[in-house]
Steps between C-alpha positions, in 0.01 A plus 500: 500500500615849430683726749379850492567814705202710606599756249503250216146369614364865486655567163373173353149565637483849357673432163277194433183705544630798326581277200137369522362854461471616849576851621758505788346700794748638754443388857267740697582634830437285803269794616170478308428822284173661534363238741546594880297189598773256410810477713741337257512376141473127592459337149616547152156578380427785768616797289303358193165463671375804327520331166348172614173664629488723188522825684793587274589401151821340471751602223652151468275188522795288596727595776803338687650630810720419807311668787636579836259364773478513879285288732511557881218270617731215589815661641533252780542208263787659298801276526308195623391399153716457183313724263311788682636843492386854600628673191490291180494547110205379308561417133180553305354476154150658445248522216215740517243422256757313289608137502339258742523143645644296224759764396601575861562123557696485184721789607555347846585162355738651261677713748538224761583198279674618187871430484589862415304637788465349844520143393333358817463112492117432403477219741576738787198714440166444680215725402166577672187633337146602600295161520234632262745654257532224253634727220818565715535127560488414135728781404773358735433152374538621149850639589603146610478539878437163672132474619618373830685827539169704449330559825138628522428729798170672608721782644665596170279800455615872533219707652534788744175693513292659221668529157720296272554145603563148376675164524881458524758252430807453717836352396707317765861361471582183670839523680494125581446261778809627702279803596198290592430130461127574421374556154241709304249471796695783654367719219150341499450566869693831516751375758806715580812345348835566344474255218245638263570866444228720334687701236228653279138575531278591189172656569235494226302812584173435304201566720345776693456418868177629636411495874264224614483338151610155429807437292315330235286810448806733460501685163805478273712802477476705178878517538665185618850529662794302579682579831812292601747496778836312546720558793858589404631378831357156465616461134853598624480242765428238244747612227780544762418163665479650850307367803330848558469839359755630744787316332434651162676805359204707605590456870838329551710798435335667807563200703860494395545865613327413835756207546770769454344761746413250769767233488242231499450238227160454323376146584155518345359670818212739523685798625705566174189425293279743683768779492563461136138496411416810722788718393423439140145587556620813692721618212224465238233656726721793586612521132147557406489792740312353786614648824553308827205601719254386772208427269427374156764386263773672715393281793534185309864585410561606856382170628714313255805707594444433863450134448812472296706700747382298782595174318842642446569465863503115458810530281676765720377810329400722793564826324342659175593267212212486248620815335824331415310247285327780275797511253490124460135505418536795256797340329325164485185651328644788305484339147117511514452772764766749445328767688583330822873588459401868459308479836736267680660771731163651606344159566802389708475825702132445562550151622790589720307773664212268574727228635640758747152602600406139552776454745365786691153336475622184641617684814173686529319175428630358828314766684190445306518118572509576869204744461290223346599247760227429750563283807829390338320382198447624150160408354452360153336831393786718636751254345356565152458866571881523570556336167244659280478852656837573642699306239686264733582156360365197676856390581579825663194486734561131590864542560469808727206329693719182552777705645272662758286186568194679354229245377385546143159376395576404134227252420274741321778699324460299171118547515540873525751491219274284273205732567716790388617316183147398419385871536791613290415237231125585519581868452739426204236270340241759545714783372592276200143429437403870517757575231346268256189600305271313272585547139256746313448316169345807331803723577750238416342432168465865404792595269380782294748782502429827682728800477606722801546861367520664839862598480420741209132606563256525767187487279407242230222425272450134478278196504397237753713195402349256768259501775549291825305479795797666684520797246578608137803484276556769251671475165746774632498663841688787675426354839797377688408188699610428864838352442852529635364645819339799320133548564277493168391816333178666578259639232199419296381316201203669339483724802454195727757474780743213470540338842795266453747410211705179517693282248369159365745201480566563126584858561181686397354773739157443651289792635251457771207725438136519618319552164413221249694511181492285186789376289563722210360800672689831421619663817708792619756416784625785701766473775482766780825703420548626870475152642751371239735787569516450860542123457783559271673739744478250781637230276804706397540575878499131569800458249687785670430353847635157392806661346548706814503195729739312286734794486494580866488144651632257242412309189365205717180699537226351261131581463280267700176645394354830406171684431408844400190725422439863437551589872773285646770230417605204708831326453619192672865403507751277687780622723711374789408772750231740601556847351534798731338842456826632349505211256155582378580861471804412283272303266235783483767747437668296220176469323421861524860595375422280187170683456659830514759399233216487242618176352291377198322172549554284181307196404613265202435162375780247467563128520505336831856381418616848432332630801697244718825582325439875599438381866142603520345416825197264470298258730673157492179301533296691242466365150614746239421501113781513245448873461479711807443861603779657689476818707833701540569813720843650433776256582380353825171341413423242249208271568265272298153642556170506309336773716435857413753785611576860509690657216752677727582463864423870559122411457513332835581826666533348834550144659416430860509177702191457709570184709754230539429153661616134529267260330675174517830325561751758354231657290414861533241750369514853406193696419567833307331742262597780253401840349190666636393196702784563749331762712170322530659166573727654775203690642316150516795340678536794748121516575500236782782706664301822465208334660723369790659854529160665549406246763820556692473888474136462646637306799783741545251797490291335775809427706638851470207611718712360791847496345650778301731344234652625172387283213738373233466737187308345210727362224491641159519258200507528114284210419752362243715239662503196725700715728172702561324187609779391740545865650132523558496162669799596720322836588191313613705253702677790668161672558376189657790466730455875612125422561599202720740714704246781529235234607732370771560844631130574505425180686764601748373839565130385513602225749673757718203722496246207577700387788524852640127511536459127587381576847180695380377174357517319831156470676442568860431146593790252413419128466690178399274469202415837324384670178631842444336719229757732340340845426725675272429734211765332268489142380803330685705273284449117608874478582496805715177379665672166578798701661228684719340160585825354625585820686156506682503109561845525672409829692156366632618149548204356327444125424271590203469842323308612188557831336248629256491812275233644274643575159363654188372172347428305806684408819820293584558306818820341629533235774778399732476222746692271733196294614239464240598389143492832310447338143209286638354806668505689177342220309216520738469877499520522115163322480340782697658796338538358136869538543787360304836416642679245709804449735682253734484417849634840639392743238222552251362783275174555321320762300122557455359724227152501674548793750172427648634176645732689737217529753455118492870459560486711805201302640601144394878479506515327834266218383764396260783459742 
């Protein structure tokens, strides 16, 4: 059998399918684009789902790729099995509405068995198929596969919620009886084993899954698809004749480096395997601009780092060491992923910094363990909490507890872990399901051309080309659809407002509109020029913001999402750290400097290849046509973009950041606007502070009746910068602090005054249990009244004392006791006075808005003792 490196396997896979007419798709990022519901790209087909459900029309029916994938739902088992990895590469070939079952099987057979390709021994292959899919069975027989090697299974059906689904066929390689004496029954009964390795799964996506319907009633898709996946690591294990994936050239160089660093020899133990797996995942995850964090993707990577670091202790590595493995990973993978070498230094620095933080965490973690220890025991719930919430590996907790003779209840730990995994898998499946839609046959089959003329004109006389229930398609239209983050144009068709404009799978633009139109009807389509103009200004501002971010903070910054309309723009991006106020002002000032330079904004069409040569920026996971539109601003901005733009940067007049926030693991959001929107937008952002300011000033005005204080002067702002928002916020915060200080001084003076005249409230007859009515012209604050209560209670040496004062909207009473339970007394008296309040054994407080009930209090309070 052939011996092949992982690089040779990749190349052979890609070259084979390219020769067979497939377009080679570059691997998408591990971070799903335009899909915040999915944590990681976890299958080769994930970035192509939009083509499978028909929501976008694919340019190439047949595609081949090698896709980076990450699955984190089974981390605890990494290193224990021979073939499971956190990060892996999925080789895939796909056909969207092109070839189907027989052709897919022909291609698989040729690649796997022909001498000039993989040349696997036919007798080593075992193939499963859906038990009702006899076509697949006969196609494999036709290729000469032994019928005893064809295994029908009821489970060979790919279905995950509503949308495309269908049977599948899986190809297994038999590594021989030395790995397991049992035979094909291992496959038939889905028994975990190291003998039969699944190397390729081919899914025949041919039906639309419908909730609550039986499979036999599923309708066939108008566009049938092929979706396949073959694990590179497993193929490498076979072609390099290794016991596990970890001895292949995809992991072993890391293990060799670990031997060098630690002085320990690899003896097929879990420690080396886990560390090699996790550090490789870290390098690729951080390489795709995920940042180590306490939530989301960043938390997954942080857990992997901590687990690997902790495992290092078993081979004498007690200080940061993972960062020293980064160059090995980058060198090992640079032929296919050269970008890792460019980011190698930054990735290593991030990992080293986190390792150092974890060392500190371990010291703090010891304190947390003791905090969660009750009666010299850590409960199963707290044990899992230490692991899941505080990031302490199981081994750390157990080792520390053993040293201090603390009992750890670990029986339920695995149950808690499984519950968490099931929830994670359920959410992933739910998210995956929500991303798939049922194919719209009418939209997919509609191929008549419709022309967009909106770059040149905002008004067009045209005809209705097609009427759908969702709206109408025109022969030509000036309306820009919602696309590329830009909101759709507003306007009218025959004076009827257009409510929504979107793009169909084959590129035509559909207009949602209330009136009934008929095909062939002559219409006049008019775009609202002011709405278009403001959309265009904010789109150009988005480009300038992107360029400013990359100039100021580095070329690692990439767009993670954006949207804009005629009022504001929103831009999401990745970065390693939170931006400071000064950072944000630097961004805003840079954009405004470019605006003031009056640079022309130039758009031109060119080939995608030419745009790439010119280093134009584009979204990696977006599918571009052969001819693309490029937007250029001076010598600092060149981006692929189909949106509408200003003609010159000076049209923007002014750019202002409105807000900045973190929205995910290493993902941040800036909201901003331009031109005449700036003042109104800043006024809206400041309005909550203005309202709070007015409330504070009113309180100060009331307090100044008692305390004379000089108020902070009101701030003056220009309403044209993020600085205005922050300055007003700081002013209100300072005003708030001053109001608190004045309030304290007022309370102090009022307390002094009330205590000075405390004696005048004392009745002639002193008893152990008393009610004292406070007759004072001003409403006494409850806290001051409480001070008076305590003063009188001590002076009169009462066992039980009530103070009551009439106020503008009712009356308040406070109780202090050292005999009767004050809280229970109040509960009883509240029934008489319709009061609200409560308390404890020695103190209670209540208020009644029914002033007439004060007489009943005076008459009946003793009955409630």
